[in-house]
N, C-alpha and C positions, 0 to 999 in steps of 0.2 A: 552582261557579266564578269567577263577577266575584264574591261574598261574600270570598270569600277575596285575588281581587286588591286591594280596597279593604283588608284587613285586612294584607298586605304594606306598601300603601302608607303606610298610619296606622302601620304600627310604625316603616319610614324615616323618613317625616319626622317624630317622636318623637324617631326615636337623629337626626337632625341639630338639632334643635334640642335637644338635650342636649348636643352637642358645642358647638356653636353656646355654649351658657352657660357651661360649663367653661371653654371661647377665652377669653369674654368674664371672664368672673369669674377669668381666668390676668394680660389685661389689667390689669384692677384690681388685682392684686397688681402685677404690676411696676411697673406707671405710683403707685403707691402709694410702692413698696421704693426706686424712681427717685429720686420726690423727695424720699425723708429719709436721706440717705447720709452715713454720715459722713464728716468729709472729712480727711484729713491733706494739712499743709501744710509745707510746707520753698522753701529757695530751691536751685539751684543751677545749675553752672555749665555752661551751653552755649555760651557764644561768650566771647573769650579764652585767657589764655595754657593754663587747668588743664583747658578745653570738652572734646577727647583722652577725659578720664578722668571729667567730669562725664555727657557722654552716655551713658557706658557705663552710669551710677548707673541716669540715668531708668528708661532702658529694661530694669535691673534692676526696680525698683520698677515700674514696668508689667506687669513680667511676675510679679509679687507680687502684683499690684491684681487682674491677672484668675483668680488661680488660687483667690485668698479669696473671689473672688463667685460662681469657678466652686459654690464647696460650700456656697454660705448666705449670702456676706458672715461682718460681724462683729454678732453680735447681731440677728441675723435684717434686717441693713440693709447696703444694697451698701457700699464703700468705694470712693470718689474722690479723686484729686488733685489738691491745686491748689496748681501753683508757679508761682515767677517765673526769670525768669534775672537773675545775682546778674554775668553776665559777666565773671566771675572776679573781683572785685573789692570788697576790703571793705568800701567807704564806700557801699555800694549794699545792702549787705544788713541794717542795722539798721531801711530802710524798710520796704523788705519783709518783716520777720517783725513789725513793726510793723502795718501791713497784713495780714496774716496771720489771727492774730489777732484783731485788735478793728473789720474788715472785712470779710474772708471769713468769720468767727467758725468757723475752721474750729476743727474736737472735738480731735484730734492732729497733732505733730508731730515730726518730721523733719529733721535734717541741723541744717544744712548741713557741704555736702561743702570738706572743707581744713582746717585747722590755720586760714588765717588770716579765713578768711569764717567757721567756729565761734564765732571767738574774734568776733570785731563781731555778731553774733547776740545774746550772752549777756547783754547786759543788760539788751534786750527781751523775753528770756525767762524771764529769772530774774523782771523788776517783776510778769509774770504768773503768776508761780508754775507756768510750764510745766515738764512733762519732756519731754525732747529724748534723741536717738541722733545722735549726729555722727557725720560718715562717715570714715574714715582720719583722722581731728584728731589734733594730740598735745601734751600735755603743756597743755589748754585750763583743766580746774578747778583745776590749780597755782594761781591767778591769783584762780579768784573762789571753790572750797570748795562750790558748787551741789549737793547731793543729787538732787537733778531729775536731773541730767545723767551721758550713759552717751556713751561712746565705742564705738567702732565701728572699733576699729583693734589688728592684735596683739599690743602693748605688751606688756602688761603693768600688774604697778606700778611697775618701772623706770622707766618713761615715758620723756624724752627719751631716755636712755643705750642703751635698744634698737635703736636708729633703730645702734647701733655698734658695741653692743661687739662684734660677736661680730666683724667689721672685724680690730678691731683686738688681738682676740685669736688672731685667724689671722697675723696680722704679726707677733702677740710670739712663736708658738710653731716660725717661721720659724728656718731654721739658715743661716750666723747672721742672728742678731737683725736686723734692722733698726733703729735708733737712731732717727735725726731726724721731723719731720711738718710738711709744711703745709696750713694748713684755706683752704677758699675755701669764699665761698658766699651767696647770693644772699643782700642786704639787702630782708630779708621773714620776717615772721611764722613759717612752716617751716619754712625753713633756717635760718634763725639761732637756734632753738629746737632741729634737728638739730646747728648747730657745735656750741650748746652741752654737748649731751651730749657730740659727738665729744671736744672738751674734754674732759671730764670722764674718759671712755673712755680717751685718748693721755696725759694723764697716769696713770689709776691703774694704766695695765701697763707703764710707766717709761719713754717716749718722750721724749726733744725736742721741743717744739715754737719751732718755729722760724721758720714764718711764718705769720701770722692773719687774714686778709682778708676783706671781705666787698666785690659789687659793683655795683649801682644795679640794681633789677632794670629797668631801660629801658636796657637792653646789648646791643648787639647784635652788635658785632666784643671777639671771645673773641680775640683774639688776643698783644693786646696782656694780656690776664690771662696767658693760659697763659707769659706768657717771662717776667712775671713768680716767676710760680712756676719755673717751673725755673731763673731764676737764682740761688732762690734752696736747690736742689740739694737736699733732705729727700727721704730714702728712701721716706718714706711718703705719696702724695698723696689729705686726705681731700675730696670735693665733693657742698656740699652742691646740688642746680641744680634749677630748677621746668623744666616740655617744653621750652621752646625753649632753656634756658639749654644741657641738655644735649646738643642737635643739637651746638650751637657749641663747647661746652669742648672736646667728645669729637674732635670732629672738628679744629680749632685744639689738640691735643695729637698727633694724628699727622700735621697739617702742621711741624709745627714739631721734632718727631720729642721729645716728654716722652716719658721711661724711668725715671721710681721704679721700686721693688725691686718695691708696690705702689702701684695705681692704682683708685681706685671712688668709693662713699661713698652716699648716699643720692640717687641720681641718677632719681626717678622717671619723666622721658621714658623710661627705657628697661624701665619697667612697662608700656608702651605701643606695640601691636605694629607698625600703621604707624610710627614710628619704629624701632624694631629693626630694620625693611627697608629702613628709607631710609640706618639706616648701617652695616648685616652685616658684612662682617668688620672694620671699625674701631670695633667693640666685642672685636674677640678681648682675653683677659686682661685685660678689668675683672671687677671683685668688688664685687657692689652686694646691697644690702639688695630681700629680697621679700618682699612679703606675704603671700602666698599663689600656688603653682607646681602644672603639672599632676603632681606626681612621688607616687604610686599611696596613698604613706603622708597626702596630702591627699583621696583620697575618699571624700568623706564623704559618707550615705546625703542622696539626692536634692539630691545636687551636679549627678549627669554632665543630667538631667533637666531644670532649671532652664539650665547650660551650652546643649543643645539648644533649646530656644527661644529662648532668644537670639542663637545662632548662625543661623539664622533672618532673624530680627528684626537682627539688627544687618546681614547678608544685605543690603536692604533699606536699610537707612542709613547703609550703606555707613560705619561706622566698624568699633573694632577686634572681628574676627572668633572672637576665644576669647575677651576680657575676663574672665580671669584674677584677674588685680589687684583688679578692682572689683565686681563681679557678686556672689561670694558675700559678699562686705560688705554690703550693699546687701540685698537680699534676706535675708540672716540679721538688721539691724536691721529691716525689717518681722516677719520670722518671729517678732520679739522682742517687740515692740508688739504684734504680735496673741492669742497667748500671750497678755500682762497683761492686754489689756480680755477675751478670752475670761474668765480665773479669776481676777477680779476683779467680771464683769457689767456694767462700767460705763466711764464714761469721764472718773471722778475723776482729777487728774494725781497727787493725793498717795498715793492709792491707788496705781495704776501703777509710780508709784516706787521706794514700799515692796517691792509683787513681785520687783517686776526685780532688785531690789537681792538679794531673799530667797532668787533659785531660780535653779538651771542650767539652762541652756537647747541644745538638741540643735538645732543649727540646719546650711544647708548648707556654713556657716566655721567645721564642727566645734563642740563643747560650750565652752559658754561660758557663765561667772557673772563676778561683776563685785565688785569692793570697797568698801571704803565712799567710795573717789574718782572711784566710776563706770569705774576702766577693766576691762580684764579681769583675773582673779586669776591666769592662767598668760600667757604672750607666746604666740607660736608664729610670730615673725620666724624668716626664715634669712638666709643671705649664700650666695650666685651666683657662678659666674664665666660669663661665657662662655667656646666653647669651641674654633677651629674654623667659625666661623661659614663658610657659603656663599653667598655672593649673588642676591638674588632665588627665596629659597628660603620659605615663608610657616610650612608646616608643618613646619620644623625646631624654632619654635618651640610647638606642640601635645605638645614631650616639651622633656626635661630630657637629650635627652646630649649640647645644647646650650650648652647654660646650667646646667651641673653646681651639685648644694647641696653645698656646703661644712661649715658651718655648722649648727645644732649634728651632731652625730656622727649621733640617735636618726635625721635626715632625710637624711645625708647621700648620696649619689649617683654623688662620686666627688674625686677629689683634686685642690688647685692647682694651680695650672704656673708656679712662682716662678724668677727672675725677671720682671716683669711680660714683657720685652724679650724672652723667651723666648719666651713667647703670639702675642706680634706676628711671628717670626719667619715666611717665607713659603718 
């Protein structure tokens, strides 16, 4: 009996020692794993004018990092994000990317977000021969022609013209066709680039541009800006504006009763749910470009899982609860980078760029392939119109019932209310 007890105790002790040994080994593995991460560096707009968008992108990248690490990391190593706030200010970006590459010694590069910042980052990225996937920046590589640059924005090979082609095709299809156009844009990289494309599309569609102005990015009172547009009396008003500008322009337009036949453009503030909530019915009738919508045709594999994780985290961070306009693209950038690293079995930036150029990628933002300039081979922008928006109802923006897709036809979910004045009647 005593011998049996002794044997049982010995076996229990041996089992405990074995468990302790396993845990110790696991701790050693994890310690080694954590000591040798693959560092992914980028700058992000976490304060400043486009911070509402930048915060969504950062959260999406953190979700991507966590998902990759849960599956064993890349090349058997954990992924670590190394980032700095660029304050929505292009002048801060070159220093950040120089630091990421030279001091932080990051292995991989992403970003930055937005045209202004991406253009500012390019000299440092090119000087160090790094590959990057920028976030929602347009027309950047037309200036640099750098073969290791890739853009995560669905404009396709048309570049900046995709940000307005659908707008002017819709305008030209109306009966009677409107004749004159007013263009207004912030005097900054993205807005001016979008306006350049709008100018080309307007002329190609046979419109007469009778007003074409920019305003300083520091503008806070948009009443004089909108009154000048009203005085021009154009049939079509196209606006290229940042989030704070969007609020000012839309509010001023309603206050002074600006009623062109079509009103809208690339008003990126209207991609952000809190701004939609703030403006509410003031958005009725606006026709804007969207990069991503909650339409069933955009429900790509894996998307809902990512958005579900985002919504949980977004609630605690108190940022946009849906993330449609930014989260899929940021996560997809991570997916493409991870696939390239895995397929090439390394971190060689030349091999990464060659792989990305030569392959198509299935992502939560859809199927993506790149042309020689680093743009998508196929565009996927849509133009939508706000219709019958109700105040204080966030859930209405989780569907396309009150922001219907008008263009292109393959994604269409509703009909345009024309002219604009009819859409704002109460």
